C-alpha positions as CSV (number, residue, x, y, z in Angstrom):
1,M,6.5,6.5,20.7
2,K,3.2,6.2,22.5
3,V,0.3,5.4,20.1
4,I,-3.4,5.0,20.7
5,V,-5.4,3.1,18.1
6,L,-9.2,3.4,18.1
7,G,-10.8,0.4,16.5
8,A,-9.9,-3.2,16.6
9,G,-11.3,-4.1,13.1
10,Q,-9.2,-5.2,10.2
11,V,-7.5,-1.8,9.7
12,G,-7.0,-1.1,13.4
13,S,-5.6,-4.6,14.2
14,S,-3.3,-4.4,11.2
15,V,-2.0,-1.0,12.2
16,A,-1.5,-2.2,15.8
17,T,0.3,-5.3,14.6
18,A,2.7,-3.3,12.4
19,L,3.5,-0.9,15.2
20,A,3.7,-3.4,18.0
21,T,6.5,-5.3,16.1
22,E,8.7,-2.3,16.4
23,T,10.4,-2.3,19.8
24,D,10.3,1.4,20.6
25,N,6.5,1.7,20.3
26,S,4.0,1.5,23.1
27,V,0.6,0.7,21.6
28,T,-2.9,0.8,23.2
29,V,-5.9,-0.4,21.3
30,V,-9.5,0.8,22.2
31,D,-12.7,-0.8,21.1
32,T,-16.2,-1.7,22.4
33,D,-15.6,-5.3,21.4
34,A,-13.9,-7.0,24.3
35,E,-13.5,-10.3,22.4
36,A,-11.7,-8.6,19.5
37,L,-9.4,-6.9,22.1
38,N,-8.7,-10.2,23.8
39,W,-7.7,-11.8,20.5
40,L,-5.3,-9.0,19.8
41,Q,-3.8,-9.0,23.3
42,E,-3.1,-12.7,23.1
43,R,-1.0,-12.2,20.0
44,L,0.7,-8.8,20.6
45,D,2.5,-7.0,23.3
46,I,-0.1,-4.2,23.6
47,R,-2.5,-2.6,26.1
48,T,-6.2,-2.7,25.5
49,V,-9.1,-0.6,26.8
50,T,-12.7,-1.6,26.3
51,G,-15.0,1.4,25.6
52,L,-16.1,4.0,23.1
53,G,-13.0,5.8,21.9
54,S,-14.8,9.2,21.6
55,Q,-15.5,9.4,25.3
56,P,-13.1,11.5,27.4
57,S,-12.9,8.9,30.2
58,V,-12.0,6.1,27.8
59,L,-9.3,8.2,26.1
60,Q,-7.9,9.2,29.5
61,E,-7.8,5.5,30.5
62,A,-6.0,4.7,27.3
63,G,-3.3,7.3,28.2
64,A,-4.2,10.2,25.9
65,A,-2.7,12.6,28.4
66,D,0.8,11.7,27.3
67,A,0.2,10.0,23.9
68,D,2.2,11.1,20.9
69,I,-0.3,9.9,18.3
70,L,-4.0,9.1,18.1
71,I,-5.1,6.9,15.2
72,A,-8.9,6.7,14.9
73,V,-9.9,4.0,12.5
74,T,-13.3,2.8,13.7
75,Q,-16.1,2.1,11.2
76,S,-17.7,5.5,12.1
77,D,-16.3,8.7,10.5
78,E,-18.2,10.7,13.1
79,T,-16.7,8.8,16.0
80,N,-13.2,9.2,14.5
81,M,-13.6,12.9,14.1
82,L,-15.1,13.4,17.6
83,A,-12.3,11.4,19.2
84,C,-9.7,13.6,17.5
85,Q,-11.6,16.7,18.7
86,I,-11.6,15.5,22.3
87,A,-8.0,14.3,22.2
88,W,-6.9,17.8,21.1
89,T,-9.2,19.8,23.3
90,L,-8.6,17.9,26.5
91,F,-5.2,16.3,26.1
92,H,-3.5,18.3,23.3
93,T,-2.5,15.1,21.5
94,P,0.2,16.3,19.0
95,T,-0.8,14.1,16.0
96,K,-4.3,12.9,15.1
97,I,-5.0,10.6,12.2
98,A,-8.6,9.7,11.3
99,R,-10.2,7.2,8.9
100,I,-12.7,9.2,6.8
101,R,-14.8,7.2,4.4
102,V,-17.5,9.6,3.3
103,T,-16.3,11.6,0.3
104,D,-18.5,14.5,1.3
105,Y,-16.2,15.1,4.3
106,Q,-13.1,14.5,2.2
107,D,-14.2,17.1,-0.3
108,H,-14.1,19.9,2.3
109,P,-10.5,20.0,3.6
110,A,-11.1,23.3,5.3
111,L,-13.0,21.3,7.9
112,F,-9.9,19.6,9.2
113,D,-7.9,22.1,11.2
114,N,-7.0,22.5,14.8
115,A,-9.3,25.5,14.9
116,A,-12.2,23.4,13.5
117,I,-12.1,19.5,13.5
118,P,-8.5,18.8,14.6
119,V,-7.5,16.0,12.2
120,D,-3.9,16.2,11.0
121,F,-4.1,13.4,8.5
122,I,-7.0,11.7,6.8
123,I,-6.9,8.1,5.9
124,S,-9.3,6.7,3.3
125,P,-8.7,2.9,2.7
126,E,-11.4,3.0,-0.1
127,R,-9.6,5.7,-2.0
128,L,-6.2,4.1,-1.5
129,I,-7.4,0.7,-2.8
130,K,-9.2,2.2,-5.7
131,D,-6.1,4.1,-6.8
132,Y,-3.9,1.0,-6.3
133,I,-6.1,-1.2,-8.5
134,A,-6.1,1.5,-11.2
135,R,-2.3,1.3,-11.3
136,L,-2.3,-2.5,-11.5
137,I,-4.7,-2.3,-14.4
138,E,-2.3,0.2,-16.1
139,Y,0.5,-2.4,-15.9
140,P,-1.0,-5.8,-16.6
141,D,2.1,-7.9,-15.8
142,A,2.8,-6.3,-12.4
143,L,2.0,-7.9,-9.1
144,Q,2.6,-4.7,-7.2
145,V,3.0,-1.1,-8.3
146,R,4.1,1.7,-6.0
147,E,4.8,5.4,-6.7
148,F,7.5,7.7,-5.5
149,G,8.3,11.3,-6.4
150,D,4.8,12.3,-7.3
151,G,4.6,9.4,-9.7
152,K,7.8,10.0,-11.6
153,L,9.4,6.9,-10.2
154,L,7.8,3.5,-9.9
155,L,8.6,0.4,-7.9
156,I,7.3,-2.7,-9.7
157,G,7.0,-6.2,-8.3
158,M,6.6,-8.9,-11.0
159,E,7.4,-12.5,-11.6
160,V,10.3,-13.4,-14.0
161,D,9.0,-15.8,-16.6
162,R,10.4,-18.1,-19.3
163,G,10.8,-16.2,-22.6
164,G,12.1,-13.1,-20.9
165,P,15.6,-12.1,-22.0
166,M,16.8,-11.8,-18.4
167,V,16.0,-15.4,-17.4
168,G,19.2,-17.1,-16.4
169,E,21.2,-13.8,-16.8
170,P,23.1,-11.8,-14.2
171,I,21.6,-8.5,-13.2
172,H,24.5,-6.5,-14.7
173,R,23.2,-7.6,-18.2
174,L,20.4,-5.1,-17.8
175,R,22.7,-2.4,-19.1
176,E,23.3,-4.3,-22.3
177,L,19.6,-5.2,-22.8
178,L,18.3,-1.7,-22.0
179,P,20.8,0.8,-23.4
180,G,20.1,4.3,-22.3
181,I,17.6,3.2,-19.6
182,E,18.4,3.4,-15.9
183,T,16.9,0.8,-13.6
184,R,17.8,-0.7,-10.3
185,V,16.8,-4.2,-9.0
186,A,15.9,-3.5,-5.3
187,A,15.0,-7.0,-4.2
188,I,14.6,-10.6,-5.4
189,Y,12.5,-13.3,-3.7
190,R,13.1,-16.9,-4.6
191,H,10.8,-19.5,-3.0
192,E,9.9,-16.9,-0.4
193,T,13.5,-16.3,0.5
194,S,15.3,-13.0,-0.1
195,V,18.2,-13.2,-2.5
196,P,20.8,-10.3,-2.5
197,P,20.4,-8.2,-5.7
198,E,24.1,-8.0,-6.7
199,G,25.5,-7.5,-10.1
200,D,26.4,-11.2,-10.6
201,T,23.1,-12.5,-9.2
202,R,21.2,-14.5,-11.9
203,L,17.5,-14.2,-12.3
204,L,15.6,-17.4,-12.6
205,A,12.1,-18.2,-13.9
206,G,9.7,-17.9,-11.0
207,D,11.7,-15.2,-9.1
208,E,9.7,-12.3,-7.8
209,V,11.7,-9.2,-8.6
210,F,11.2,-5.6,-7.4
211,F,12.8,-2.9,-9.5
212,L,12.8,0.9,-9.7
213,A,12.7,2.9,-13.0
214,R,11.3,6.1,-14.4
215,K,7.6,5.8,-15.2
216,S,8.4,6.4,-18.9
217,D,10.8,3.4,-18.9
218,I,8.8,0.9,-16.9
219,R,7.4,-1.1,-19.8
220,R,10.8,-1.5,-21.4
221,V,12.2,-2.9,-18.2
222,M,9.2,-5.2,-17.6
223,S,9.6,-6.6,-21.2
224,V,13.1,-8.1,-20.4
225,M,11.7,-9.9,-17.3
226,R,8.9,-11.7,-19.2
227,P,6.9,-11.5,-22.4
228,L,4.3,-8.8,-21.8
229,D,0.6,-9.3,-22.0
230,K,-1.6,-7.1,-24.2
231,P,-3.0,-4.0,-22.5
232,Y,-6.4,-4.5,-20.8
233,K,-9.6,-3.3,-22.6
234,R,-12.6,-5.0,-21.0
235,I,-13.1,-5.0,-17.2
236,M,-15.8,-6.5,-15.1
237,I,-16.3,-5.4,-11.5
238,A,-18.3,-7.3,-8.9
239,G,-19.5,-5.0,-6.1
240,G,-21.2,-1.7,-6.3
241,G,-20.0,-0.3,-3.0
242,N,-17.7,2.6,-2.4
243,I,-14.7,1.0,-4.0
244,G,-16.4,-0.7,-6.9
245,G,-18.5,2.4,-7.9
246,A,-15.6,4.8,-7.5
247,L,-13.3,2.5,-9.5
248,A,-15.8,2.2,-12.4
249,G,-16.0,6.0,-12.5
250,K,-12.2,6.2,-12.7
251,L,-11.8,3.6,-15.4
252,E,-14.7,4.1,-17.7
253,G,-13.1,6.8,-19.7
254,D,-10.3,4.5,-20.9
255,Y,-11.8,0.9,-20.6
256,Q,-15.0,-0.9,-21.3
257,V,-16.4,-1.5,-17.9
258,K,-19.2,-3.7,-16.6
259,L,-20.3,-3.5,-13.0
260,I,-22.4,-6.1,-11.1
261,S,-24.3,-5.1,-8.0
262,H,-26.4,-7.5,-6.0
263,N,-28.5,-4.6,-4.7
264,L,-31.1,-3.4,-7.3
265,R,-31.5,0.1,-5.8
266,R,-27.7,0.6,-5.7
267,A,-27.5,-0.7,-9.3
268,R,-30.0,2.0,-10.4
269,E,-28.0,4.7,-8.5
270,L,-24.8,3.7,-10.2
271,S,-26.4,3.5,-13.6
272,A,-27.6,7.1,-13.2
273,S,-24.2,8.4,-11.9
274,L,-21.8,6.5,-14.3
275,D,-21.5,7.8,-17.8
276,R,-20.2,4.8,-19.9
277,S,-20.2,1.8,-17.6
278,I,-22.8,-0.9,-18.0
279,V,-24.4,-1.6,-14.7
280,L,-26.1,-5.0,-14.0
281,S,-28.1,-6.2,-11.0
282,G,-27.4,-9.8,-10.0
283,N,-25.0,-12.2,-8.2
284,A,-21.4,-12.2,-9.4
285,S,-21.2,-15.9,-8.5
286,D,-24.0,-16.7,-10.9
287,T,-22.5,-18.8,-13.7
288,E,-25.4,-18.1,-16.1
289,L,-25.1,-14.3,-15.5
290,L,-21.3,-14.3,-16.1
291,E,-21.7,-16.4,-19.3
292,E,-24.4,-14.1,-20.6
293,E,-22.1,-11.1,-20.1
294,N,-19.3,-12.8,-22.0
295,I,-16.9,-13.4,-19.0
296,E,-14.6,-15.3,-21.4
297,D,-13.9,-11.9,-23.2
298,M,-13.0,-10.0,-20.0
299,D,-9.4,-9.0,-19.6
300,V,-9.8,-8.4,-15.8
301,F,-12.4,-9.6,-13.3
302,L,-12.4,-7.7,-10.0
303,A,-14.3,-9.0,-7.0
304,L,-14.6,-5.9,-4.7
305,T,-17.6,-6.7,-2.3
306,N,-17.3,-6.5,1.5
307,D,-17.5,-10.3,1.8
308,D,-14.1,-12.2,1.5
309,E,-15.8,-15.6,0.7
310,D,-18.0,-14.1,-1.9
311,N,-15.0,-12.4,-3.5
312,I,-12.9,-15.5,-3.6
313,L,-15.7,-17.7,-5.0
314,A,-16.6,-15.1,-7.7
315,A,-13.0,-14.6,-8.7
316,M,-12.3,-18.3,-9.0
317,L,-15.5,-18.8,-11.0
318,A,-14.7,-16.0,-13.4
319,K,-11.2,-17.4,-13.9
320,R,-12.6,-20.9,-14.6
321,L,-15.0,-19.4,-17.1
322,G,-12.3,-17.8,-19.1
323,A,-11.5,-14.3,-17.6
324,R,-7.9,-13.5,-18.5
325,R,-7.0,-12.2,-15.0
326,A,-8.8,-12.3,-11.7
327,M,-8.3,-10.2,-8.6
328,C,-10.2,-9.9,-5.4
329,I,-10.2,-8.0,-2.2
330,V,-9.4,-10.1,0.9
331,N,-9.5,-8.6,4.4
332,R,-8.5,-11.7,6.3
333,T,-4.8,-12.1,6.0
334,E,-4.9,-15.9,6.5
335,Y,-6.7,-16.2,3.1
336,V,-4.0,-14.4,1.1
337,D,-1.5,-17.3,1.0
338,L,-4.2,-19.8,0.0
339,I,-5.5,-17.5,-2.8
340,E,-2.1,-16.9,-4.3
341,M,-1.5,-20.7,-4.4
342,G,-4.7,-21.1,-6.5
343,S,-6.2,-19.7,-9.7
344,I,-6.7,-16.1,-8.5
345,D,-4.0,-13.9,-9.8
346,I,-3.8,-11.1,-7.2
347,A,-5.2,-10.8,-3.7
348,L,-5.8,-7.2,-2.7
349,S,-5.5,-6.3,1.0
350,P,-7.0,-2.9,1.8
351,H,-5.5,-2.8,5.3
352,Q,-2.0,-3.6,4.1
353,I,-2.2,-0.7,1.6
354,T,-3.6,1.5,4.4
355,I,-0.8,0.6,6.7
356,G,1.7,2.3,4.4
357,E,-0.3,5.5,4.5
358,V,-0.4,5.4,8.3
359,L,3.3,4.6,8.6
360,T,4.2,7.6,6.4
361,H,3.0,9.9,9.2
362,L,4.6,7.9,12.0
363,R,8.1,7.3,10.8
364,R,10.7,9.5,12.4
365,G,12.6,12.0,10.2
366,D,11.5,13.5,7.0
367,V,9.7,10.5,5.5
368,V,7.6,11.3,2.4
369,S,6.0,8.0,1.8
370,V,6.0,4.4,3.1
371,H,4.8,1.3,1.2
372,S,4.2,-1.9,3.1
373,L,5.2,-4.9,0.9
374,R,5.0,-8.7,1.0
375,R,2.2,-8.7,3.6
376,G,4.0,-6.3,5.9
377,A,7.4,-8.1,6.0
378,A,9.2,-5.6,3.7
379,E,9.0,-1.8,3.2
380,A,9.8,0.7,0.5
381,I,10.3,4.2,1.8
382,E,11.1,7.7,0.5
383,V,13.1,9.8,3.0
384,I,14.6,13.2,2.7
385,A,18.3,13.6,3.6
386,R,18.9,16.6,5.8
387,G,22.0,18.4,7.2
388,D,25.5,18.6,6.0
389,E,28.7,16.5,6.1
390,T,29.2,17.3,9.8
391,T,25.7,16.7,11.1
392,S,24.5,13.9,8.8
393,R,25.6,10.3,8.5
394,V,24.5,10.2,4.8
395,V,24.9,13.7,3.3
396,G,28.1,14.1,1.3
397,R,28.8,10.3,1.3
398,R,28.9,7.7,-1.4
399,I,26.2,5.0,-1.2
400,D,28.9,2.3,-0.8
401,A,30.3,4.1,2.2
402,L,27.0,4.0,4.1
403,D,26.4,1.6,7.0
404,L,23.1,0.2,5.6
405,P,21.3,-2.5,7.6
406,R,21.4,-6.0,6.0
407,G,18.8,-6.4,3.3
408,T,18.5,-2.7,2.6
409,T,19.0,-1.3,-0.9
410,I,19.0,2.4,-2.0
411,G,17.3,2.3,-5.3
412,A,17.0,5.9,-6.5
413,I,17.4,9.6,-5.6
414,L,15.1,12.4,-6.4
415,R,17.1,15.7,-6.6
416,D,15.0,18.8,-7.4
417,D,13.5,17.8,-10.8
418,E,16.2,15.2,-11.5
419,L,15.7,11.5,-11.0
420,L,18.9,9.5,-10.4
421,I,19.0,5.7,-10.3
422,A,21.4,4.9,-7.5
423,H,24.8,3.3,-8.1
424,H,27.6,2.4,-5.6
425,D,29.4,5.7,-6.2
426,T,26.4,8.0,-6.1
427,V,26.9,10.8,-3.5
428,I,23.9,11.9,-1.5
429,H,23.2,15.6,-1.2
430,S,21.2,17.6,1.4
431,D,17.5,17.7,0.5
432,D,17.8,14.6,-1.7
433,H,14.7,12.3,-1.6
434,V,16.2,8.8,-1.1
435,V,14.2,5.7,-2.0
436,L,15.1,2.6,-0.1
437,F,13.9,-1.0,-0.1
438,L,14.0,-3.0,3.2
439,T,13.6,-6.7,3.0
440,D,13.2,-6.8,6.8
441,K,11.0,-4.0,8.1
442,R,12.3,-4.6,11.6
443,R,15.5,-2.7,10.6
444,I,13.5,0.5,10.0
445,G,14.8,2.0,13.3
446,E,18.3,1.7,12.0
447,I,17.3,3.6,8.9
448,E,15.7,6.3,11.0
449,Q,18.8,6.6,13.0
450,L,21.0,6.7,9.9
451,F,19.0,9.6,8.4
452,S,18.6,11.5,11.6
453,V,20.4,14.9,11.9
454,G,22.9,15.7,14.7
455,F,22.4,18.7,16.9
456,G,24.9,20.7,15.0
457,F,22.4,21.1,12.2
458,F,20.1,23.1,14.4
């Protein structure tokens, strides 16, 4: 697959990295910053073109004439949209994906059509991270929360802790501890190493476990992994930008929200637009301000500014001053490991969340959703099984008869309005939505091949 990525910033470089690690992709990155392109080219097997991605000559040099996909993720919405327009008008690029940050554009979907502005799929990292944080707040003990089947099915990543009934117990004991509840352990990580989630595998304190369950059953399943914290009530947000302001608006109906903006004019705008949130003007790294606003009573402190260092400092300070849980946005991947070794509870990576949205539109076959996990090393995907027993390698077959790549687990099946937690003898039907977890995303090509349909189907 030939892909052109416009923009070598955090999102663009992360997308290029994810695609370049898959052997059947040819990736070209375009940017005006030659230094950023050189940095990428030293690390990845890609082509680079220096120039403005919305110019026809630059797109032509990048290979737009025979490209399969254009992914425009520069900092400018207008540049992204114009690039898609030119790629379609001059080169008939089949698939155009654009990063659109301004909500005024997003609120008018009729704009995005091949007869108007030819953008096939809109990517909004700010919206994705806002919705993701909201899910983390809904489930206080989770490290990761991903949705499938329009939210009916959840994949939860959490740490097993002492005091949880499953500590030291084999996985098959879940049936005894949770009568009437269907769940499937999709993956276990112990000291950063993947452990096969078999029935006799024992869970140990400190294990990071990923499991699937119905949304209505999630808290029950979480409760056997560790003693659950109380639900959150009081939230403090540092950062009044697109993410912080939108998140405050989303949460203020259910939580007590305080928002700190270092920009006085922006603080006044937010104060006028938000209904119940308390908006403050100041520096979130100011100890005196945090103490005055009772940081020790906060259930969650969220550092959501555009500056990684400020976010890390503010989150560490809030945690030291007594905040129950601290999370922060970090764009530089090299900071993530350092953060998770320290006092900050969760490092949020917007570009890793965005990658899953992009990959959803790039995966071959009928892929409904893709979630990039564990800093891009693993993936959870929802794919539709097509065909029949003669044209498909999966339809009409039991799960234990499938030739799944090593480290792959089928966790659940969504069939019409029915949700089935997968077992070894579950038979896959045509049009089933199959949810898989891959501990090694490099095996994704094998999954695509497995779910592909033979010519007889057509």
